[in-house]
Each structure stands twice: as C-alpha cells, then as structure tokens.
C-alpha positions as a Markdown table, in Angstrom:
| # | Residue | x | y | z |
|---|---|---|---|---|
| 1 | Met | -89.9 | -45.9 | 44.3 |
| 2 | Lys | -92.1 | -48.0 | 46.5 |
| 3 | Cys | -91.6 | -47.8 | 50.3 |
| 4 | Arg | -89.8 | -50.8 | 51.8 |
| 5 | Glu | -92.3 | -52.2 | 54.3 |
| 6 | Gly | -90.6 | -52.6 | 57.7 |
| 7 | Cys | -87.8 | -50.1 | 57.0 |
| 8 | Gly | -88.8 | -47.4 | 59.6 |
| 9 | Ala | -85.9 | -45.1 | 58.7 |
| 10 | Cys | -88.3 | -42.2 | 58.0 |
| 11 | Cys | -89.7 | -42.7 | 61.6 |
| 12 | Ile | -86.3 | -42.7 | 63.2 |
| 13 | Ala | -83.7 | -40.5 | 61.3 |
| 14 | Pro | -85.5 | -37.1 | 60.7 |
| 15 | Ser | -86.7 | -34.7 | 63.3 |
| 16 | Ile | -90.4 | -34.0 | 63.3 |
| 17 | Ser | -91.5 | -30.7 | 64.7 |
| 18 | Ser | -95.3 | -31.3 | 64.7 |
| 19 | Pro | -97.1 | -33.2 | 67.5 |
| 20 | Ile | -97.3 | -36.9 | 67.3 |
| 21 | Pro | -99.6 | -38.9 | 69.6 |
| 22 | Gly | -97.4 | -39.8 | 72.6 |
| 23 | Met | -94.9 | -37.2 | 71.5 |
| 24 | Pro | -96.6 | -33.8 | 71.9 |
| 25 | Asn | -93.5 | -31.8 | 71.1 |
| 26 | Gly | -92.6 | -33.9 | 68.0 |
| 27 | Lys | -89.3 | -35.9 | 68.0 |
| 28 | Pro | -85.6 | -35.1 | 67.6 |
| 29 | Ala | -83.5 | -36.6 | 64.7 |
| 30 | Gly | -82.3 | -40.1 | 65.5 |
| 31 | Glu | -85.0 | -40.8 | 68.0 |
| 32 | Arg | -87.4 | -43.6 | 67.3 |
| 33 | Cys | -91.1 | -42.5 | 67.0 |
| 34 | Val | -93.3 | -44.0 | 69.7 |
| 35 | Gln | -95.8 | -44.9 | 67.0 |
| 36 | Leu | -93.3 | -47.1 | 65.2 |
| 37 | Ser | -94.0 | -50.8 | 66.0 |
| 38 | Val | -91.4 | -53.4 | 66.7 |
| 39 | Glu | -91.9 | -54.5 | 63.1 |
| 40 | Asn | -91.0 | -51.0 | 62.0 |
| 41 | Leu | -94.5 | -50.2 | 60.9 |
| 42 | Cys | -96.5 | -47.0 | 61.7 |
| 43 | Thr | -99.2 | -47.8 | 64.2 |
| 44 | Ile | -101.2 | -44.7 | 63.1 |
| 45 | Phe | -100.8 | -45.1 | 59.4 |
| 46 | Gly | -103.9 | -43.8 | 57.6 |
| 47 | Gln | -105.3 | -42.2 | 60.7 |
| 48 | Ala | -106.1 | -38.5 | 61.2 |
| 49 | Glu | -103.6 | -38.3 | 64.1 |
| 50 | Arg | -100.7 | -39.0 | 61.8 |
| 51 | Pro | -98.7 | -35.8 | 61.2 |
| 52 | Ala | -99.1 | -34.3 | 57.8 |
| 53 | Val | -95.3 | -34.4 | 57.3 |
| 54 | Cys | -95.4 | -38.2 | 57.7 |
| 55 | Ser | -98.3 | -38.6 | 55.3 |
| 56 | Ala | -96.6 | -36.4 | 52.7 |
| 57 | Phe | -93.3 | -38.4 | 52.8 |
| 58 | Glu | -92.6 | -40.2 | 49.5 |
| 59 | Ala | -89.9 | -42.9 | 49.2 |
| 60 | Asp | -87.2 | -41.9 | 46.8 |
| 61 | Ala | -83.9 | -43.6 | 46.0 |
| 62 | Asp | -82.0 | -40.4 | 46.8 |
| 63 | Val | -83.4 | -40.5 | 50.3 |
| 64 | Cys | -84.0 | -44.2 | 51.0 |
| 65 | Gly | -81.0 | -45.8 | 49.2 |
| 66 | Asn | -80.9 | -49.5 | 48.9 |
| 67 | Ser | -81.5 | -50.6 | 52.5 |
| 68 | Ser | -82.9 | -49.5 | 55.8 |
| 69 | Glu | -79.4 | -48.9 | 57.1 |
| 70 | Glu | -78.6 | -46.7 | 54.1 |
| 71 | Ala | -81.9 | -44.9 | 54.5 |
| 72 | Ile | -81.0 | -44.0 | 58.1 |
| 73 | Arg | -77.6 | -42.6 | 56.9 |
| 74 | Leu | -79.1 | -40.7 | 54.0 |
| 75 | Ile | -82.0 | -39.2 | 55.9 |
| 76 | Gly | -79.7 | -38.3 | 58.7 |
| 77 | Trp | -77.4 | -36.6 | 56.2 |
| 78 | Trp | -80.4 | -34.7 | 54.7 |
| 79 | Glu | -81.5 | -33.7 | 58.2 |
| 80 | Gln | -78.1 | -32.2 | 58.9 |
| 81 | Met | -77.8 | -30.4 | 55.5 |
| 82 | Thr | -81.3 | -28.8 | 55.9 |
| 83 | Ala | -81.1 | -27.9 | 59.6 |
| 84 | Ala | -81.6 | -24.2 | 60.3 |
C-alpha cells in the first residue's frame, strides 16, 4: 500500500519513545508530533534527525485502513493492544 500523502495518522496516533527534534522524550500516543506540518507532512522526512521508527514505518491496509480517520482509530487500537 502506498502512504496517503497528508494523512499524518502515523505521526499522531502511536507513541514514539525515541527522541524527535523538539520532543526530546518522544511523544505519547494521540499527541501530534511537533514535526508534523499543518498539511500533515513530516517536516524532517528524509533527514538524519528523523527517528528510525518513523523511517521504518510502512503503510499497510491493516494499519492505515481506507482514510486518515480510520488510520487514527486503527493505529490507536494497535497501540493499545501492544502496550506493555
């Protein structure tokens, strides 16, 4: 599946434990990443500062669904199911 440009769900729904520029302690689930633009695009895409977990994310129908709203719900569900 190709990532939906301007979706941003993967930058909002999951927690990210690694440092992000502007968020040295990562971010909690459901919080918008400070590197997500108003157009829902990553402002550090392709840069070395981008966390490895973000670079490794691959869009998939099971995670992203059919819309940004569905992706927020699905990623949030996966976040809860895999929380330790």
